[in-house]
VOVOKOL-925235 format. One record per residue: x, y, z of N, C-alpha, C, CB in turn; residue in three letters. Coordinates in steps of 0.2 Angstrom, whole numbers, plus 5000, padded with zeros to 4 digits. Glycine has a CB too. Layout:
! residues N
XYZXYZXYZXYZALA;...
***
This chain:
! residues 349
521848514938522348464943522248484950523048484941MET;522248434954522148454961522848474964521848394965LEU;522848514969523448534972523648494978523348614975ASN;524148454977524348394982524748424987524648344978ARG;524648394993525048414999525748404999524748385005SER;526048344996526648324997527248374996526848274992PRO;527248414992527848454992527748514996527948484985GLY;528348544998528348605002527948664999529048625005PHE;528048664992527748724989527048714987528148744983THR;526848644987526148624985525648654988526148554985GLY;525548644995524948674999524948744999525048645005PRO;524348764999524248835000524048845007523748874995ARG;524148905010523948905016523648965019524448895020ARG;523448955024522948975028523049035031522748935033PRO;522749055035522849115039522949095045522349165038ARG;523049115050523149085056522649045058523349135061TRP;522249055058521749015060521149035058521849005067LEU;521049055054520449075051520149125055519949025050GLY;520549165057520349215062519849265060520849245065LEU;519349265057519049315055518549345060518749305048THR;518549405060518049435065517449405064518049505065ALA;517349355060516749325057516349305063516849275053THR;516549275068516149255073515949315077516449205077ALA;516249365075516149425079515449435081516349475074LEU;515049415078514349425081513949385076514149495083VAL;514249345073513949305068513349265071514349265063ALA;512949295073512449255077511749275078512749235083ALA;511549245083510849255084510749325087510549205089ALA;510449365084510349435086510049445093510049475081ALA;510349495096510049505102509449555101510549545107GLY;509149565107508649615106508849685108508049595111THR;508849705114509049775115509749775115508749795122ALA;510049825112510749825112511049885116511049835104ALA;511649875118511949935122512149985117512549905126ALA;512250045119512350105115513050085111512450165119ASP;513550065114514150045111514349985114514650105112ASN;514549935109514849865112515549865109514349815109VAL;515949845114516649825112516749755113517149865116GLU;516949725108517049645108517749635108516649615102VAL;517949605114518649595115518849525113518849605123ARG;519349515108519549455106520349445106519349445098LEU;520549395108521249375108521449325103521449355115ALA;522149335101522449285096523149285097522249315089THR;523449225094524149215094524449255088524349145095LEU;524049275083524349305077524649365079523749315072ALA;525249375077525749435078525449495076526449425076PRO;525449545080525249615078525749635072525349665083ASP;525349665066525749685061525849625055526449705062GLY;525649565057525649515052525049525047525549445056SER;525049485042524549485037523849465040524749445031SER;523849425045523249405048522949465051523349355053TRP;523349505055523049555059522849615054523549575064MET;523249625049523049675044522349665041523549675038LYS;522149605040521549585037521049595042521549515034VAL;521149565048520649575054520549645056520949535060LEU;521149685056521049755057520649795052521749785058GLY;520649775046520249805041519549795042520549785034LYS;519449735044518749715045518449745051518649635046GLY;518849755056518549785062518449855061519149775068ALA;518849895057518749965055518049965051519349985051ALA;517949925046517349925042516749915047517349875037GLU;516749875051516249855056516049925060516349795061ILE;516549955062516550015066516150065062517250045068ASP;516350075056516050125051515350105050516450135045ILE;515150045048514550025046514050025051514549955042LYS;514250015057513750015063513850085067513949965068THR;514150135064514250205066514450205073513550235066GLU;514950155074515250155081514950115086515350225083GLY;514350085085514050045090514349985091513250035087ARG;514749955086515049895088515849905086514749835083VAL;516249895091516949895090517249835092517249955094LYS;517749815087518149755089518849775091518249705082ILE;519049745097519649755100520049695100519649785107LYS;520649685096521049625096521649635101521249615089TYR;521749585104522349575108522749525104522249555116TYR;523249555101523649505096524349485099523849545090ALA;524649435096525349415098525349375104525749475098GLY;524849345107524849315113524949355119525449265112GLY;524749415119524749455125524349435130524649535123VAL;523749395128523349375133523549305135522649375131GLN;524049275133524349215135524249165129523949185141GLY;524349105131524249045126523549035125524648985128ASP;523348985121522648975120522248955126522548935114GLU;522548915130522248885136522048945140522748835140ARG;522548995141522449055145521849095142523049105145ASP;521749095135521249135132520549105133521449145125VAL;520549045133519849005134519649015141519948925132VAL;520149005146519949015153519749085154520549005157ARG;520049135151519749205151519149225148520249255148LYS;518949185143518249185140517749165145518249155133MET;517949105148517449075153517349115159517749005155ASN;517849155161517849205167517549275165518549215170LEU;517349285158517049345156517549395155516549365161GLY;518249385155518749435154518849445147519349415157GLN;518649405142518749405135518049385132519249365132LEU;517849415126517249395123517349345118516949455120ASP;517949335116518049285111518749275109517649295104GLY;518949235104519649225102519649205095519949185107ALA;520149215092520349185085520849135087520549235080ALA;520749065087521149015089521248965084520848985096VAL;521748925085521848865081521448805084522648835082THR;521448755081521048695083521248675090521048635078SER;521848685092522048665099521648705104522748685100VAL;521548775103521048815107520348795106521148885105GLY;520148775100519448755099519348685103519248745092LEU;519848645103519748585107519648585114520348535105ALA;519848645117519748655124518948675126520148715127MET;518648685120517848695121517548625119517648755117ILE;517748595113517448535111518048495107516848545107ASP;518348445110518948415108518848375101519248375113GLU;518248355100518048315094518248355088517348295094SER;518248415088518348455081519048435079518348525082ILE;519548405083520148385080520148325075520648365086ARG;519548295075519448245070519648265063518848205070VAL;519548335062519648365055520448375054519248435055LEU;520848365059521548375058521948315059521748435063GLU;521648255058522048195060522648195055521648135059LEU;523248175057523848175053523748125047524448145057PRO;523948155042523948115035523348095033524448055036ARG;522748125035522148115033521948135026521548145038MET;522248195024522048225018522748235013521748295019PHE;522648225007523248235002523148294998523248174998THR;522548324998522548394995522148444999522148384988THR;522148504998521848555002521048555000522048625001VAL;520948524993520248524991519848474995520248504984GLN;520248414997519948365001519748395008520348305002GLU;520148425011520048455017519448505017520648495020LEU;519448545012518848595011518248565010518948645005ASP;518148505006517548475005517348435012517648415000TYR;517748405015517548375021517348425027518148325024VAL;517748475028517648525033516948565032518248575034ALA;516848575025516248615024515648565025516248635016ASP;515648505024515148455025515048455033515348385022LYS;515548455037515448435044515448505048516048395046MET;515548565045515548625050514948635053515748685046TRP;514348625050513648635054513648595060513048625049PRO;513848535059513848485065514248515071514148415063TYR;514848545069515248565075514948635077515948575073PHE;514648675073514348735075513748725081513948775069VAL;513448665079512848645084513248625091512448595081LYS;513748585090514048565097514348625101514648515095LYS;514648675097514848725101514348765104515348775096PHE;513748775100513148815102512948785109512648815097GLU;512948715109512648685115513148695121512648605114ASP;513748715120514248725125514348805127514848695124LYS;513848845124513848915126514348955121514048925132GLY;514548935115514948965111514648975104515648935111TYR;514749025100514649035093515249015089514349105092LYS;515248965086515848945081515748985075515948875080LEU;516249025073516249065067516549015061516749125067GLY;516549055055516749015049517448985050516749065043ASP;517548935047518248895047518748935044518148825044ARG;519348935047519948965044520548915044520149035048GLY;521048945040521648895040522248915043521848895032ASP;522648865045523348885047523748855042523448845054VAL;523648795039523948775033524248705034524548825031GLY;524648685029524948615030525548625035525248595023TRP;525648575039526048575044526748535043525748555051ILE;527248565043527948535042528348535048528248565036TYR;528848485048529348495053529948545051529648425054PHE;530148585055530648635054531248615059530448705054LEU;531848615057532348595061533048625060532448515061SER;533448625065534148645064534648595060534548665070LYS;534448525062534748475059534348435054534948425064ASN;534548415048534148375043533848315046534648365037GLU;533148305044532848255046532648215040532148275050VAL;532848155039532748105034532448045036533348095030LYS;532348035042532047965044531747975051532547915045SER;531347935053531047935060531547935065530547875061ILE;532047895064532647895069532947965069533147845066ALA;533048005064533248075064532848115068533348095057ASP;532148105067531648145071531748135079530948135069LEU;531848065080531848045087532548075091531947975088ARG;533048095086533648125089533648195090534148105084ALA;533048225088532948295089532648315096532548335083GLN;532748375098532348405104531848445101532848455108LYS;531248405100530648435096530148465100530348375091VAL;529948525098529448555102528748515101529348625099TRP;528348515107527748495107527248545110527648415110MET;526748565107526248615110526048575116525748635105TRP;526148605122525948565128525148545129526048605134GLY;524748585125524048575126523748535120523648635126ASP;524248505115524048475109524048395110524448495103ASP;523448375112523448305113523548255107522748285116GLY;523348285101523448245095524148235093523048285089LEU;524548295094525248285092525548245098525548355092VAL;525348245104525648205109525548135108525348225116ARG;524948115105524748045103525248025098524048035102ALA;525348065093525748045087526448035089525748105082MET;526748085093527448075096527448005100527548135100TYR;526947995103526947925107527047865103526347925112LYS;526647865098526747805093527347805089526147815088VAL;527647865088528247875084528847865089528347945081LEU;528747865095529247865100529747925100529747795100LYS;529447985099529748045099529648075106529548085093VAL;530148105109530148135115530048215114530748125120SER;529448235115529348305113529448355119528648315111GLY;529648415118529748465123529148505124530448505122VAL;528748495129528148535129528248605131527648505135PRO;527948655127528048725127527448755124528648755124LEU;527248815127526748855123527048895117526448915128GLY;526548915113526748945106527249005108526148965102VAL;527149045112527549105113528249085116527249155118PRO;528349025118528949005121529448975115528848955126GLU;529148955110529548925104530148955102529048905099VAL;530049025100530549055097531149065102530349125095GLU;531049085108531549085113531949025114531349115120PRO;531548965114531848905115532248875109531248845116ALA;532048895103532548885098533148925098532148905091LEU;533048985101533649035102534149005107533449095104THR;533948975112534348955118534548885116534048955124THR;534248845112534448775111534048725115535148765112GLY;533548755119533148705123532748655118532648745127ARG;532648685112532348635107532748655100531548645105ILE;532748605096533148625089532648605083533748585089ASN;532048585085531548575080530848585082531648495078ALA;530448605077529748625079529348605073529648695081CYS;528648625073528248615067527748675066527848545068TYR;527548685060527148735059527048745051527348805062GLY;526548795050526448815042527048865041525748835041SER;527148865034527648915032527448985034527748915024PRO;526849005034526649075036526749085043525949085034LEU;526549035047526649045054527349045056526248985058ALA;527749005053528449005055528849075053528848955050ALA;528649105048528849165046528649225051528749185039VAL;527949225052527649275056527949265063526849265056ALA;528049205066528349205073529049205073528049135076LEU;529349205067530149215067530449145068530349265071GLN;530149095068530449025069530949015063529948975070TRP;530749035057531149025051531849055052530849055045ASN;531949095056532649125057533049085062532649195060THR;532849035064533148985069533248915066532848985076LYS;533048905061533048835058533448835051532448805057VAL;533648775049533948765042533648725037534648745044LYS;533148685040532848635036532148625037533148565037PHE;531748605032531048595032530848535028530648655030ILE;530448485031530248425027529848445022529948375032THR;529848405016529348405011528748375012529648375004SER;528748335017528148295019527748335025528248225022MET;527148355023526748385028526448335033526148425025PRO;526448355040526148305045525348305045526448325052MET;525048365044524348375044524148445041524048365051SER;523548455040523248515038522948555044522848515032PHE;523148605046522848635052522348695051523448665057ALA;521848695055521348745054521248785061520648705052ILE;520748825060520548865066519948905065521148915068GLY;519748945070519148985069519049035074518548935069ALA;518649085073518449125079517849105083518349195076THR;517949105089517349085094517149145098517549025098VAL;516549155099516249205104515849175109515849255100LEU;515849195115515349175120514649205118515549215127LYS;514149155119513449175117513149235120513049115118LYS;513449255126513049315129513249375126513249315136ASP;513749375121513949435117513349455113514549425113VAL;512949415111512449425106511949475108512149365104TYR;511749465115511249505118511449575118511049475125SER;512049595117512249665117512249695111512949665120LYS;512149665106512149685099511449685096512649655094VAL;511249735093510549745090510449695084510349815088SER;509849675082509749635076510049665070509049625075ALA;509949735069510149775063510849765062509849845063ASP;511249775068511949775068512249705067512249805074ASP;511949655069512149585068512149575060511649535072VAL;511549595057511549585050512149625046510849615047ILE;512249685048512849725045513449685046512849795048LYS;513549665052514249625054514249565050514249615061VAL;513749525049513749465046513849475038513049425046GLN;513649525036513749545029514449555027513349605026LYS;514749595032515449615031515949555032515649665037ILE;515749515037516249455039516149395034516049435046THR;515549395031515449335026515949355020514749335024LYS;515949415018516349425012517049425014516149495009GLY;517249445020517949445022518249375023517949485029MET;517849335025518049265026518349235020517549215029GLN;517949245014518149215008518849245006517649225002LYS;518849315006519549345005520049325009519449425005VAL;519949315015520449295020520749225019520149295027LEU;520349175018520549115016521049105010520049065016ARG;520749145005521149144999521849185000520749184993LYS;521849235004522449275005522949235009522249345008GLN;522649205014523149165018523449105015522749135024ILE;523149075010523449025006523949055002522848985002ARG;523849104999524349144995524949164999524049204991LYS;524749185005525349205010525749145012525049235016ASP;525449085012525849025014526349005008525348965016ASN;526049015002526549004997527049044996526149004990GLU;526949114998527449164998527949155003527149234998SER;527649135009528149115015528549065013527749105021ALA;528349015010528748955008529348975003528248905004SER;529149014999529649044994530149084998529349074988LYS;529949125002530349165006530849125010529949215011THR;530649075013531049035018531649005013530648985021MET;531448975008531948945003532448995000531548904998GLN;532149054999532649104996533149125001532249164994ARG;532949125008533349145013533849085016533049175019LYS;533849035012534248975013534048915017534849005017GLY;533348915019533148855022533048795016532448865025ILE;533348745018533348685013532748645014533948645014LYS;532348625009531848575009532148505008531348595003VAL;532048465013532248395013531748355010532448375020THR;531848325005531448275002531348215006531648254995GLN;530748205009530648155014530648085010529948165017THR;531048045012531147975009530447935009531647935012PRO;530347895005529747855005529647815011529747804999PRO;530247785014530247745020529947785026530947715021GLU;530147845026529947885032529147905031530347955032MET;528947915025528247935024527847875025528147955016ILE;528047815023527647755025527647735032528047685022ALA;528147755036528147745043527747795047528947745046ALA;527747855044527347905047526547895045527547975044PHE;526447865039525747855038525447795042525647835030ASP;525947745044525647695048525547715055526247635048ALA;526047755057525947785064525247825064526547825066ALA;525147865059524547905059523947865059524547955052ALA;523847815056523247775056523247735063523347715051LYS;523747725066523747695073523447755078524447675075GLN;523647815077523347865081522647875079523747935079VAL;522347875073521647875072521347825076521547865064TRP;521547765076521247715080521247725088521547645079SER;521847745090522047755097521547815100522747775099ASP;521447865096521047915099520247915098521247985095LEU;520047855094519347845093519047825100519247795088THR;518547865102518247855108518547895114518247775110GLY;519047925112519347975117519348045115520147955118LYS;519648065109519648125107518948145103520248145103LEU;518748095099518148095095517848025095518348115088PHE;517248025092516847965092517047925086516147975093THR;516847855086516947815080516547845074516747745081LYS;515947865076515447895071515747955068514747915074ALA;516148005072516448065069517048045064516648105075GLU;517447995066517947975062517647945055518347925065LEU;517147905056516847875050516547935045516247825052GLU;516247985048516048045044516548075040515648095048MET;517148085043517748115040517948075034518348125044VAL;518048005035518247965030517747955024518447895033ILE;517147955026516547945021516648005016515947945025LYS;516648065019516648125015517248135011516548185019HIS;517848115014518448115010518448065004519048095015ARG;518148005005518147955000517647974995517947895003ASP;517148014997516648034992516948084987516048074996GLU;517348134990517748184986518248144981518148234991PHE;518548094984519048064980518748024974519448014984ARG;518147994975517747964970517548014964517147924973ALA;517348074966517148124962517748154958516648174965LYS;518348154961518848194959519548154959518948254963ASN;519548104954520148054954520748094952519947994949PRO;521248084955521848114953522148084947522448114959ILE;522348124942522548104936523348084937522448154930LYS;523548024934524248004934524648054931524347934932PRO;
***
């Protein structure tokens, strides 16, 4: 049986963003390497979270296997700023890389958001199939822009979380809903839905929920718990808005600092780690979902009328953003691969 997205407990989720040190130097090997290389990566994932525990373990193994020649230093919890700040610091040479969501990835090449279109996928298996088919295409696009795109990671199914129950588009419009200021995809969706979003960076969401500047936001269960948004809301929709992904990116000039032998060692470690990471994150999302419900957050069953209205708005956004955020050919690739998967894996009634 395929794991469908519709219920809050259905989707399994990701890790923050597939943050695996994987890109860490997963790349073209340099020639002469420095005696010791410290690779500086930033992430919004909170220190002490399950994401950082996995990343920290991988960094420690890399340190041991390279005998200290390659060290990974993570700046967790948004201490280097929101993802726009992090990408800017990479371009200035102040950071070597980052584990970011697709919002951060889009600041390098925005077409990757075609993999996150609202209501495009109904199961996580569909997303995996399509993203795996298209990832080499995006690796090449990032390479051309001076970045090494690491393996794909997950953030998870994205739901609306709110202090007031949301059972219709009208209810949603009545909320003071957060909108990630740099997220053009969500901005386009809000525009079609006629929702007035409050633009804020991720680190500003929890304080804004506390003060009442906003009373609704969106995110995966794991992200909501890790960022403590779950302590400020009472409801979560059963309908996911989309499935969010992320990845680690590195500036290409990092590669020249690492020897060919060490690149091979790092790749071996991160390849195995990525598989473990994605599986663990999806389990953690399920666990976070149960934790939220156990602590009193009510899952609002999204009425069919709201789902239909949201689906219609989503398809309008697909059309509106074609030729702006991504090309028509890129959208067609996503739909083609998704339909291929559905033809091979029909859902049993």
